[in-house]
Every structure is written in C-alpha cells, then in structure tokens.
N, C-alpha and C positions, 0 to 999 in steps of 0.2 A: 611811642604809641601809650597811649591811655588806657586804664583798664576798660572802660566804657565804652571807648572806639573798639576795642578786639571785642566786647559781649557781640555789641552790633554790627560787626562782621560777621562771627560766629552765628548768629542768628541769621541774618543774610544770606549766607552760603547754604544753609539749611530750606529754605523756602524755593516753590520751584521759579521757575522764569515768568510765569505767569501771574505771580503772586499780588494783591492789592494791597493799596495801603492799610487799608482795613487791617491785614492780615500782619502787618510790619506789625503796627500799633497796637495787636490783643498778643502777640509773641511779645515784643519788650512791655507791656504792663505784665502778663503772668511772669515773665523773667525776674520783676522789679519786685510782686509780690512774693515771689519762692525765697529773694535775696531780705526781703522785709521779714517773714516769718522766719528763714535762718538766723538772722542779729535776734530776733525777739528770744528766739530759745538760747541761743549761746549769754544775751544777759540776764535770762532767767525769766523772763515775763509771760511765762504761761501758765496755766492751771492744769490740774488732772483732769483727767478726762470722767473722773469719779465726780469734781466738783460742777461741770460742765453739765453732767445729766442734775446733779441738785438743785441749780441755778436755774435750770429748762422747767423743771417741775415745778418749782416756785412759780414760774413767769406763766405756765399752763394753768396753774390751780388759781392766778389771781380772777 
C-alpha cells in the first residue's frame, strides 16, 4: 500500500463517523501543509525568527 493511502486511512480512522467531506478535506490539507513545512526545514528553506521580525517591521513601516 502506498504511503499516501496509509496517511488517508489514518486520518479517516481518527474522524468520527458523522464527519463531513469538508472535515476530511481540511484534515488532508493540514497534513499536506505540515509535510511541506517539514520538507522545507529539512531542505534549509527557512528563515530565522529575527529575520521574520525584521521583514515585518520593514513592511509595516512602508
């Protein structure tokens, strides 16, 4: 079984029987975003908290 199917089955098992399609879609969306974030961290595609604050200050002062 593929990794994607395993993830979907895990998500479905955690949901109540009366879960809506929107709840399933939301859980899949959140899981995807978490996986993307972890991949970004592993690949070094991150910036420091201080850099985020510096950029936000610059944006807010414009």
